[in-house]
PAZAPA-4460 file (N, C-alpha, C; in steps of 0.05 Angstrom, whole numbers, plus 32768, in hexadecimal, padded with zeros to 4 digits):
% residues 196
    n_x    n_y    n_z   ca_x   ca_y   ca_z    c_x    c_y    c_z   seq   type   mol
   8044   880C   8226   8043   87FD   820D   8059   87E8   820C     1      M     A
   8070   87EF   8215   8086   87DC   8214   8080   87C4   8225     2      K     A
   8073   87C7   823B   806D   87B1   824D   805A   879E   8240     3      T     A
   8044   87A8   8234   8031   8795   8227   803E   8787   820F     4      S     A
   8050   8795   8201   805D   8788   81EB   8070   8772   81F5     5      S     A
   807D   8777   820B   808E   8762   8217   807E   874A   8221     6      K     A
   8066   8750   822C   8055   873B   8236   804C   872A   821E     7      I     A
   8043   8738   8208   803A   8729   81F1   8051   8718   81E5     8      R     A
   8068   8724   81E4   807F   8716   81D9   8087   86FE   81EB     9      Q     A
   8087   8702   8205   808E   86EB   8217   8079   86D6   8217    10      S     A
   8060   86DD   8210   804A   86C9   820E   804A   86BC   81F3    11      F     A
   804E   86CB   81DE   804C   86C1   81C2   8063   86AD   81BB    12      C     A
   807B   86B3   81C4   8091   86A2   81BC   808D   8685   81C7    13      V     A
   8088   8682   81E1   8084   8666   81EB   806B   8659   81DE    14      P     A
   8056   8669   81D9   803E   865E   81CC   8044   8654   81B0    15      L     A
   8053   8664   81A1   805B   865C   8186   806C   8643   8186    16      C     A
   807F   8642   8198   8090   862A   819B   807F   8612   81A1    17      V     A
   806C   8614   81B4   805B   85FE   81BB   8049   85F5   81A4    18      A     A
   803E   8608   8195   802D   8602   817E   803D   85F3   8169    19      V     A
   8055   85FD   8162   8066   85EF   814E   806F   85D4   8157    20      F     A
   8075   85D1   8171   807D   85B7   817B   8066   85A3   8179    21      A     A
   804E   85AC   8180   8036   859B   817F   8031   8593   8162    22      A     A
   8034   85A5   814F   802F   859F   8133   8044   858B   8129    23      M     A
   805D   858E   8132   8072   857C   8129   806D   8560   8134    24      A     A
   8065   855E   814E   8060   8544   8159   8047   8538   814D    25      L     A
   8033   8548   8147   801B   853D   813A   8021   8533   811F    26      G     A
   8033   8540   8110   803B   8537   80F6   8049   851C   80F7    27      G     A
   8059   8518   810C   8068   84FF   810F   8055   84E8   8113    28      C     A
   803F   84ED   8123   802C   84D8   8128   801F   84CE   810F    29      K     A
   8018   84E1   80FD   800A   84DA   80E5   801C   84CA   80D2    30      E     A
   8036   84D0   80D2   8048   84C2   80BF   804E   84A6   80C8    31      E     A
   804D   84A1   80E2   8054   8486   80EB   803A   8475   80EC    32      R     A
   803B   845F   80DE   8025   844C   80DE   802B   8436   80F2    33      I     A
   8019   8431   8104   801E   841C   8118   8020   8401   810A    34      A     A
   8034   83F2   8112   8039   83D7   8107   8025   83C4   8115    35      R     A
   8013   83B8   8105   8000   83A5   8111   800E   838B   8119    36      P     A
   8002   837E   812D   800C   8364   8135   8004   834F   8121    37      D     A
   8011   8338   8121   8009   8323   810F   7FED   8319   8118    38      P     A
   7FDE   830F   8104   7FC3   8305   8109   7FC4   82E6   8108    39      V     A
   7FB7   82DA   811B   7FB5   82BC   811A   7FA4   82B3   8103    40      D     A
   7FAB   829D   80F7   7F9B   8292   80E1   7F83   8284   80ED    41      M     A
   7F6C   8288   80E1   7F53   827B   80E8   7F4B   8269   80D2    42      T     A
   7F37   8258   80D6   7F2D   8247   80C0   7F23   8257   80A8    43      P     A
   7F1D   8271   80AC   7F14   8282   8096   7F2B   828E   8086    44      E     A
   7F44   828C   8090   7F5B   8298   8083   7F61   8289   8069    45      A     A
   7F63   8299   8053   7F69   828D   8039   7F81   829B   802D    46      V     A
   7F8F   828D   801C   7FA7   8298   800E   7F9F   82AD   7FFA    47      G     A
   7FAF   82C2   7FF9   7FA9   82D9   7FE7   7FA8   82D0   7FCA    48      F     A
   7FBB   82C0   7FC1   7FBB   82B8   7FA5   7FA9   82A0   7F9F    49      Y     A
   7FA9   828C   7FB0   7F9B   8273   7FAB   7F7E   8273   7FB5    50      C     A
   7F78   8284   7FC8   7F5D   8285   7FD5   7F56   826A   7FE1    51      Q     A
   7F6A   825B   7FEA   7F65   8241   7FF8   7F6A   8245   8016    52      M     A
   7F5C   8234   8025   7F5F   8235   8042   7F7C   822F   804A    53      N     A
   7F88   8241   8059   7FA4   823F   8061   7FA9   8228   8074    54      L     A
   7F96   8222   8085   7F9A   820D   809A   7F9C   81F1   808D    55      L     A
   7F94   81EF   8074   7F95   81D5   8067   7FB0   81D0   8059    56      E     A
   7FC3   81E3   805B   7FDC   81E0   804E   7FF3   81E0   8062    57      H     A
   8007   81CF   805D   801E   81CD   806F   8033   81E2   8066    58      D     A
   8046   81E6   8077   805C   81F9   8072   8057   8215   807C    59      G     A
   806C   8225   807C   8069   8240   8087   8058   8252   8075    60      P     A
   804A   8264   8082   8038   8277   8074   8043   8293   8079    61      K     A
   8036   82A7   806D   803E   82C3   8070   8024   82D4   8071    62      A     A
   8027   82EC   807C   8011   82FF   807C   801D   831B   8078    63      Q     A
   800F   832A   8067   8017   8346   8061   8001   8358   8069    64      I     A
   8007   836C   807A   7FF4   8380   8082   7FF8   8399   8071    65      H     A
   7FE2   83A3   8066   7FE2   83BA   8054   7FD5   83D2   8062    66      L     A
   7FDF   83EA   805E   7FD4   8402   8069   7FB7   8405   8060    67      D     A
   7FA5   840A   8074   7F89   840F   806E   7F79   83F6   806A    68      G     A
   7F84   83DF   806C   7F75   83C6   8068   7F70   83B9   8083    69      M     A
   7F57   83B0   8088   7F50   83A5   80A2   7F5D   838A   80A9    70      P     A
   7F64   837B   8096   7F6F   8360   809B   7F88   835C   8089    71      A     A
   7F9A   834B   8092   7FB2   8346   8081   7FAC   8334   8069    72      P     A
   7FBE   8335   8056   7FBD   8321   8040   7FCD   8309   804A    73      L     A
   7FC1   82F2   8048   7FCF   82D9   8050   7FDA   82CC   8037    74      F     A
   7FF1   82BE   803A   7FFD   82B0   8024   8003   8293   802C    75      F     A
   7FFC   8281   801A   8000   8264   801E   801D   825C   8020    76      S     A
   802E   826C   8015   804B   8267   8015   8059   8282   801A    77      Q     A
   8070   8280   8028   8080   8297   802D   808A   82A3   8013    78      V     A
   8092   8291   8000   809C   829A   7FE6   8088   82AC   7FD8    79      R     A
   806E   82A6   7FDA   8059   82B6   7FCD   8058   82D2   7FD9    80      D     A
   805C   82D4   7FF3   805C   82EE   8000   8074   82FF   7FF8    81      A     A
   808B   82F1   7FF6   80A3   82FF   7FED   809F   8309   7FD0    82      V     A
   8093   82F9   7FBF   808E   8301   7FA4   807B   831A   7FA4    83      A     A
   8067   8319   7FB5   8054   8330   7FB7   8063   8349   7FBF    84      Y     A
   8075   8347   7FD2   8084   835E   7FDC   8097   8369   7FC6    85      L     A
   809F   8358   7FB3   80B1   8361   7F9E   80A1   836C   7F86    86      H     A
   8087   836B   7F87   8077   8376   7F70   807B   8394   7F6F    87      M     A
   807E   839F   7F57   8085   83BB   7F54   806F   83CE   7F5D    88      P     A
   8056   83C6   7F5C   8040   83D8   7F63   802E   83CA   7F78    89      E     A
   8028   83D9   7F8D   8016   83CF   7FA1   7FFE   83E2   7FA3    90      Q     A
   7FE7   83D7   7FAA   7FCF   83E8   7FAD   7FD0   83F7   7FC7    91      S     A
   7FDD   83ED   7FDC   7FDF   83FA   7FF6   7FFC   83F6   8000    92      H     A
   8004   8408   8012   801F   8406   801E   8020   83EE   8030    93      A     A
   8036   83E0   802F   803A   83C9   8041   8043   83D3   805C    94      V     A
   8034   83CC   8071   8039   83D5   808C   8049   83C1   809C    95      V     A
   8044   83A7   8098   8052   8392   80A6   8050   8378   8096    96      A     A
   8064   8367   8099   8064   834D   808D   806F   8339   80A1    97      T     A
   8060   8323   80A5   8068   830E   80B7   806A   82F3   80A9    98      Y     A
   807C   82E2   80B2   807F   82C7   80A8   8080   82B4   80C0    99      V     A
   807A   829B   80BC   807B   8288   80D1   8098   827C   80D4   100      Q     A
   80A2   827E   80EC   80BD   8275   80F2   80BD   8256   80F4   101      D     A
   80CF   824A   80E5   80D1   822C   80E5   80E6   8222   80F8   102      M     A
   80F3   8233   8107   8106   822A   811B   80F7   821B   8131   103      S     A
   80FD   8202   8136   80F0   81F3   814A   80D3   81EB   8143   104      G     A
   80CB   81EF   812A   80B0   81E8   8122   80B0   81D0   810F   105      A     A
   8098   81C5   810B   8095   81AF   80F8   8088   81BA   80DE   106      R     A
   808B   81AD   80C8   8080   81B6   80AE   8062   81B8   80B0   107      W     A
   8056   81A5   80BE   8038   81A4   80C0   802E   81B6   80D7   108      D     A
   8040   81C2   80E6   8038   81D5   80FC   804D   81EB   80FD   109      A     A
   804B   81FE   80EA   805F   8214   80E9   805F   8224   8103   110      P     A
   8075   8232   8108   8079   8240   8120   806B   825B   8122   111      G     A
   8074   826B   8135   8067   8285   813A   806E   8299   8124   112      S     A
   805F   82AF   8124   8063   82C4   8110   807A   82D6   8118   113      W     A
   808C   82DC   8105   80A2   82EF   810A   80A3   8303   80F3   114      V     A
   80AE   831A   80F8   80B1   832E   80E2   80C2   8322   80CC   115      E     A
   80BB   832A   80B3   80C7   831E   809B   80E5   8320   809A   116      V     A
   80F0   8335   80A6   810D   8339   80A4   811C   832C   80BB   117      D     A
   810E   831F   80CE   811C   8313   80E5   812A   82F9   80DE   118      A     A
   811D   82E6   80D0   812A   82CC   80CB   813E   82CC   80B4   119      P     A
   814D   82B6   80B3   815C   82AF   809B   814A   829D   808A   120      L     A
   814E   829D   8070   813D   828D   805E   814E   8278   8050   121      Y     A
   8143   825F   804F   814F   824A   803F   8141   824B   8024   122      V     A
   8150   8250   800F   8145   8252   7FF4   8152   823D   7FE2   123      I     A
   8142   8231   7FD1   814C   821D   7FBE   814E   8201   7FCA   124      G     A
   8140   81FC   7FE0   8140   81E1   7FEB   812B   81D0   7FDD   125      S     A
   8129   81B7   7FE6   8115   81A5   7FDA   80FA   81A8   7FE8   126      D     A
   80F8   81BA   7FFB   80DF   81BE   800A   80CA   81CC   7FF9   127      A     A
   80B2   81C0   7FFA   809B   81CC   7FEB   8088   81D8   7FFF   128      L     A
   807E   81F0   7FF9   806C   81FE   800B   804F   81F4   8008   129      G     A
   803D   8203   8014   8021   81FC   8014   8014   81F8   7FFA   130      G     A
   801E   8204   7FE5   8013   8201   7FCA   8025   81EE   7FB9   131      M     A
   8036   81DF   7FC6   8047   81CB   7FB9   805A   81D7   7FA6   132      K     A
   8063   81EF   7FAB   8077   81FD   7F9B   8090   8201   7FAD   133      A     A
   80A7   8205   7FA2   80BF   820A   7FB3   80BA   8221   7FC6   134      P     A
   80C5   821D   7FDE   80BF   8230   7FF4   80D8   823E   7FFE   135      E     A
   80D5   8257   8008   80E9   8265   8017   80E3   825F   8035   136      F     A
   80F5   8251   8042   80F0   8247   805D   80FE   8259   8072   137      V     A
   80EE   8267   8083   80FA   827A   8096   8102   826C   80B1   138      P     A
   8119   8274   80BA   8124   826A   80D4   8130   8281   80E3   139      F     A
   8128   8285   80FC   8134   829A   810D   814E   828F   8119   140      T     A
   8151   8275   811B   8169   8269   8126   817B   8260   810F   141      N     A
   8193   826D   810C   81A5   8266   80F6   81AD   8249   80F5   142      P     A
   81AF   823C   810D   81B7   8220   810E   81A1   820E   8101   143      D     A
   8187   8216   8106   8171   8207   80FA   8171   820A   80DB   144      D     A
   8178   8222   80D2   8179   8227   80B5   818F   8216   80A8   145      A     A
   81A7   8215   80B5   81BD   8205   80AB   81B6   81E7   80AB   146      E     A
   81A9   81DD   80C0   81A1   81C1   80C1   818D   81BB   80AB   147      A     A
   817B   81CD   80A6   8167   81C9   8090   8175   81C8   8075   148      F     A
   8189   81D8   8071   8198   81D8   8057   81A6   81BD   8054   149      V     A
   81B2   81B3   806A   81C0   8199   8069   81AD   8182   8061   150      R     A
   8194   8184   806A   8181   816F   8065   8171   8173   804B   151      E     A
   816C   818C   8043   815A   8191   802C   8167   81A1   8016   152      H     A
   8181   81A8   8019   818E   81B8   8005   8187   81D5   8006   153      G     A
   8190   81E4   7FF3   818A   8201   7FF2   81A0   8212   7FFD   154      G     A
   819A   822B   8000   81AE   823E   800B   819F   8251   801E   155      R     A
   81AE   825F   802E   81A3   8271   8042   81A6   828E   8039   156      I     A
   8191   829D   803B   8192   82BA   8034   8182   82CA   8049   157      E     A
   818A   82E3   804C   817A   82F5   805C   8163   8300   804A   158      R     A
   814E   830A   8057   8137   8314   8047   8140   8329   8034   159      F     A
   8151   833B   803C   815A   8352   802B   816A   8348   8013   160      S     A
   8174   8330   8013   8183   8325   7FFD   8172   8316   7FE8   161      E     A
   8159   8311   7FEF   8148   8302   7FDC   813F   8315   7FC6   162      I     A
   8144   830D   7FAD   813C   831D   7F96   8121   8315   7F8B   163      T     A
   8116   8327   7F7B   80FC   8321   7F6E   80FF   8309   7F5C   164      A     A
   8116   8306   7F4F   811A   82EF   7F3D   8119   82D5   7F4D   165      E     A
   8124   82D5   7F65   8123   82BD   7F76   8107   82B6   7F7E   166      E     A
   80F7   82CB   7F84   80DC   82C7   7F8D   80CA   82BD   7F76   167      A     A
   80D1   82C4   7F5D   80BF   82BE   7F47   80CA   82A7   7F36   168      L     A
   80E3   829F   7F38   80EF   828B   7F26   80E3   8270   7F2B   169      V     A
   80DB   8269   7F43   80D0   824E   7F48   80B6   8249   7F39   170      D     A
   80A6   825E   7F35   808D   825A   7F27   8092   8253   7F0A   171      A     A
   80A6   8260   7EFE   80AC   825B   7EE2   80B8   823F   7EDF   172      S     A
   80C8   8237   7EF2   80D4   821C   7EF1   80BE   8206   7EF3   173      E     A
   80AA   820B   7F03   8094   81F8   7F05   8086   81F5   7EEB   174      A     A
   8082   820B   7EDC   8075   8209   7EC2   8086   81FA   7EAE   175      T     A
   80A0   8200   7EAF   80B3   81F3   7E9D   80B5   81D5   7EA2   176      E     A
   80B0   81CD   7EBB   80B3   81B1   7EC2   809B   81A0   7EB9   177      S     A
   8088   81AC   7EAC   8072   819C   7EA2   8059   819D   7EB3   178      G     A
   8059   81AE   7EC8   8041   81AF   7ED9   8028   81B8   7ECA   179      Q     A
   802C   81C9   7EB6   8015   81D2   7EA6   8008   81BA   7E97   180      E     A
   8019   81A9   7E8B   800E   8192   7E7D   8000   817F   7E91   181      E     A
   800A   817D   7EA9   7FFD   816C   7EBE   7FE1   8177   7EC4   182      D     A
   7FDE   8191   7EC6   7FC4   819D   7ECC   7FB2   8198   7EB4   183      I     A
   7FBC   819B   7E9C   7FAC   8196   7E84   7FA2   8179   7E83   184      G     A
   7FB4   8166   7E8A   7FAD   814A   7E8A   7F97   8144   7E9F   185      A     A
   7F9A   8151   7EB6   7F86   814C   7ECB   7F6B   8158   7EC3   186      R     A
   7F6A   816F   7EB7   7F51   817B   7EAE   7F44   816A   7E98   187      L     A
   7F55   8160   7E86   7F4A   814E   7E71   7F3F   8135   7E7C   188      E     A
   7F4C   8129   7E90   7F42   8111   7E9D   7F28   8116   7EAB   189      A     A
   7F26   812D   7EB9   7F0D   8134   7EC7   7EF6   8138   7EB3   190      L     A
   7EFC   8145   7E9C   7EE8   814A   7E88   7EDD   812F   7E7C   191      S     A
   7EEF   811C   7E78   7EE6   8103   7E6C   7ED6   80F3   7E81   192      S     A
   7EDD   80F6   7E9B   7ECE   80E8   7EAF   7EB1   80F3   7EB1   193      Q     A
   7EAE   810D   7EAE   7E94   811A   7EB0   7E85   8119   7E96   194      K     A
   7E91   8110   7E81   7E84   810E   7E67   7E82   8129   7E58   195      G     A
   7E95   813B   7E5D   7E94   8155   7E4F   7EA2   8153   7E35   196      F     A
***
């Protein structure tokens, strides 16, 4: 009897260890969500907020990948994506966020996609993004960011330093500057042209 008990014990201990190790490793796999690669913009890509074709707008863009969603959300401006990330409630977990690097790029031909926390951002410059609102301009090369500030004003911040207030303040300033009245005047002019 002692021999069969020893055999069972010598067999059960390694088996239990193997089962627990497999369960632990299996649990790790489920908790880690694979980071998707950035997606190239196509003629069908539209901005999340504006629903306009992104390829028709100059300046850097952004894309946010959400857990369980087959395609990323595209943003016409980097600032809009940062504002989205600062929203208190999201429908899905954010898996990855990419912005277009402006180091060595032109405004009408933004650079390659980089992870949102990789570049430095020029904030408060005179640069207007794809929707003609103030933009957060990403640069992976600090010298390019400094040169941009010298030419266009603003300041340099890391992504982790950008606050929700900074992401949202520009929209309220646009309203205060009379942009709402301009839209009203344009609608009124269109109405009178059409005879409404």
